[in-house]
C-alpha positions as CSV (number, residue, x, y, z in Angstrom):
1,M,0.0,0.1,-0.1
2,K,3.1,2.3,0.4
3,I,3.2,2.9,-3.5
4,V,-0.5,3.7,-3.7
5,R,-0.2,6.0,-0.7
6,N,2.7,7.9,-2.3
7,N,0.7,8.2,-5.4
8,F,-2.2,9.5,-3.4
9,K,-0.2,12.2,-1.6
10,E,1.3,13.3,-5.1
11,E,-2.1,13.6,-6.5
12,K,-3.3,15.8,-3.6
13,K,-0.2,18.0,-3.8
14,S,-1.0,18.3,-7.5
15,Q,-4.6,19.3,-6.9
16,T,-3.5,21.8,-4.1
17,A,-0.7,23.4,-6.2
18,S,-2.9,23.7,-9.4
19,G,-6.2,24.6,-7.7
20,T,-8.0,22.4,-9.9
21,A,-11.6,23.4,-10.4
22,P,-14.4,21.0,-10.4
23,C,-16.0,20.2,-13.9
24,N,-19.6,20.9,-14.4
25,E,-22.2,18.1,-14.7
26,S,-22.2,17.7,-18.4
27,E,-18.4,17.5,-18.5
28,I,-18.4,14.8,-15.8
29,T,-21.2,12.8,-17.7
30,G,-19.0,12.8,-20.7
31,L,-16.0,11.7,-18.8
32,V,-18.0,9.0,-17.2
33,K,-19.3,7.9,-20.6
34,R,-15.8,7.8,-21.9
35,A,-14.6,5.9,-18.9
36,A,-17.3,3.1,-19.0
37,G,-16.1,2.7,-22.6
38,G,-12.7,1.8,-21.3
39,D,-10.9,5.3,-21.6
40,V,-8.3,5.1,-18.6
41,K,-7.4,8.8,-19.3
42,A,-11.1,9.8,-18.7
43,F,-11.1,7.9,-15.6
44,G,-8.0,9.5,-14.4
45,E,-9.8,12.9,-14.8
46,L,-12.6,11.5,-12.8
47,Y,-10.1,10.4,-10.1
48,S,-8.7,14.1,-10.0
49,I,-12.2,15.6,-9.8
50,F,-13.5,13.4,-7.0
51,L,-10.3,12.3,-5.0
52,E,-10.5,15.2,-2.5
53,R,-14.3,14.9,-2.0
54,I,-14.2,11.0,-1.3
55,Y,-11.2,11.4,0.9
56,R,-12.7,14.1,3.0
57,Y,-16.0,12.1,3.4
58,V,-13.9,9.0,4.4
59,F,-11.7,10.8,6.7
60,Y,-14.6,12.5,8.6
61,L,-16.0,9.0,9.3
62,V,-12.9,7.2,10.2
63,K,-10.9,10.0,11.7
64,N,-7.6,8.4,10.6
65,K,-5.6,10.0,7.9
66,I,-3.8,6.6,6.8
67,A,-6.9,4.5,6.9
68,A,-8.7,7.2,4.9
69,E,-6.2,7.4,2.4
70,D,-6.2,3.4,2.1
71,I,-10.1,3.4,1.9
72,T,-10.1,6.1,-0.7
73,E,-7.6,4.3,-2.9
74,E,-9.7,1.0,-2.5
75,V,-12.8,3.0,-3.7
76,F,-11.4,4.1,-6.7
77,V,-9.9,0.7,-7.7
78,K,-13.2,-0.7,-7.2
79,A,-14.9,2.0,-9.2
80,W,-12.6,1.5,-12.1
81,K,-13.3,-2.2,-12.1
82,A,-17.1,-1.7,-12.1
83,I,-17.3,1.4,-14.3
84,D,-18.8,-0.3,-17.1
85,S,-22.0,-0.7,-14.9
86,C,-22.3,3.1,-15.3
87,K,-23.4,2.8,-18.9
88,G,-26.6,4.6,-19.2
89,K,-26.4,5.9,-15.6
90,E,-23.7,8.4,-16.1
91,Q,-25.7,11.2,-14.2
92,T,-25.6,9.2,-11.1
93,F,-21.9,8.5,-11.0
94,S,-21.2,10.9,-8.0
95,S,-24.0,9.1,-6.0
96,W,-22.6,5.8,-7.0
97,L,-19.0,6.6,-6.1
98,Y,-20.1,7.9,-2.6
99,R,-22.1,4.7,-2.3
100,I,-18.9,2.7,-2.7
101,A,-17.1,4.8,-0.3
102,H,-20.0,4.5,2.2
103,N,-20.0,0.5,2.0
104,H,-16.1,0.5,2.2
105,V,-16.1,2.6,5.4
106,I,-18.9,0.2,7.1
107,D,-16.8,-2.8,6.2
108,N,-13.7,-1.1,7.7
109,L,-15.5,-0.2,10.9
110,R,-16.7,-3.8,11.1
111,R,-13.4,-5.1,10.7
112,I,-12.0,-2.9,13.4
113,Q,-14.8,-3.8,15.8
114,K,-13.9,-7.6,15.2
115,H,-10.3,-6.9,15.9
116,P,-10.3,-4.3,18.7
117,S,-6.5,-4.7,19.1
118,I,-6.3,-2.5,15.8
119,K,-5.7,0.9,17.1
120,M,-7.1,3.8,15.0
121,E,-4.7,6.9,15.0
122,T,-6.8,9.9,15.8
123,M,-6.4,13.3,13.9
124,D,-4.7,14.7,17.0
125,K,-1.7,12.6,16.4
126,V,-1.5,13.1,12.6
127,S,0.2,16.1,11.1
128,S,-1.4,17.8,8.1
129,P,1.2,20.0,6.5
130,E,-1.0,20.6,3.4
131,L,-3.5,22.5,5.6
132,E,-3.3,26.0,7.2
133,A,-3.6,26.1,10.9
134,E,-6.7,27.7,11.1
135,E,-8.4,25.0,8.7
136,E,-6.8,22.5,10.8
137,M,-8.4,23.9,14.0
138,E,-11.9,24.1,12.3
139,R,-11.6,20.5,11.2
140,Q,-10.5,19.5,14.7
141,E,-13.6,21.1,16.1
142,L,-15.9,19.6,13.6
143,L,-14.4,16.1,14.2
144,R,-14.9,16.6,18.0
145,V,-18.6,17.8,17.7
146,I,-19.8,15.1,15.3
147,T,-18.4,12.2,17.5
148,Y,-21.6,12.9,19.7
149,L,-23.7,11.5,16.8
150,P,-24.7,7.9,15.9
151,Q,-23.1,6.6,12.7
152,N,-26.0,7.2,10.4
153,Q,-26.6,10.8,11.6
154,R,-23.0,11.4,11.3
155,R,-23.0,10.5,7.7
156,V,-26.0,12.6,6.8
157,I,-24.3,15.6,8.4
158,I,-21.0,14.9,6.5
159,L,-22.8,14.4,3.3
160,K,-25.3,17.4,3.6
161,F,-23.0,20.0,5.2
162,I,-19.5,19.1,4.2
163,E,-20.0,17.5,0.9
164,G,-23.0,19.7,0.0
165,L,-25.2,17.0,-1.4
166,D,-29.0,17.1,-1.6
167,N,-31.4,14.8,0.2
168,C,-32.0,12.7,-3.0
169,E,-28.3,12.0,-3.5
170,I,-27.7,11.2,0.1
171,G,-30.7,8.8,0.1
172,Q,-29.2,7.1,-3.0
173,I,-25.8,6.8,-1.1
174,M,-27.2,5.5,2.1
175,G,-30.0,3.4,0.7
176,K,-32.8,5.4,2.3
177,S,-35.8,7.4,1.4
178,Q,-35.6,11.2,1.4
179,G,-38.0,11.2,4.4
180,A,-35.7,9.0,6.4
181,I,-32.8,11.3,5.5
182,R,-34.7,14.4,6.7
183,I,-35.5,12.6,10.1
184,L,-31.9,11.6,10.6
185,Q,-30.9,15.3,9.8
186,M,-33.3,16.7,12.2
187,R,-32.2,14.2,15.0
188,A,-28.7,15.0,14.4
189,L,-29.1,18.8,14.4
190,A,-31.1,18.4,17.7
191,T,-28.3,16.3,19.2
192,L,-25.7,18.8,18.3
193,R,-27.6,21.7,19.6
194,Q,-28.2,19.9,22.9
195,E,-24.4,18.9,23.3
196,L,-23.3,22.3,22.3
197,S,-25.7,23.9,24.8
198,T,-24.5,21.6,27.5
199,E,-20.9,22.6,26.9
200,K,-21.7,26.3,27.0
């Protein structure tokens, strides 16, 4: 995994340095169509577009930098192997990719629960040289606050307020109805308000 992780870091550095702007939906749809037809370069562009988003989503759930990098790479490997299943469904690629990430995180957490001797390194012990100090403090605070939430509520908050997805997309990723997503969101926000109020 060392080689893959080095590639991951180089890709993240490249994105940071170039300030790569996200493509619009029609461009992404075109890339997915080409990738589903076997175009490796098109998939590479999709990787560049979605890498940071998928990594951020995974990281906020596992709270471990190295584990998040590994899981993110596994997500893209699986996505490439199954990309032909996106033919005719190019517009749902983003939700499909988050769904793969969602399932990988669940599998990872289950594996850790079965083997409690595996220690997760928290963000407190991991340096993030690519982030400014202020952004790092904000991320630490957000990580701390959302740990109060049950897993499903935490995922909804991350997808809704960090990733900026709508309830329809979140429902597709989590395999739940929009009504169920709204309920999870309301409960999560109520829990956070209660916890923050208690702290004050």
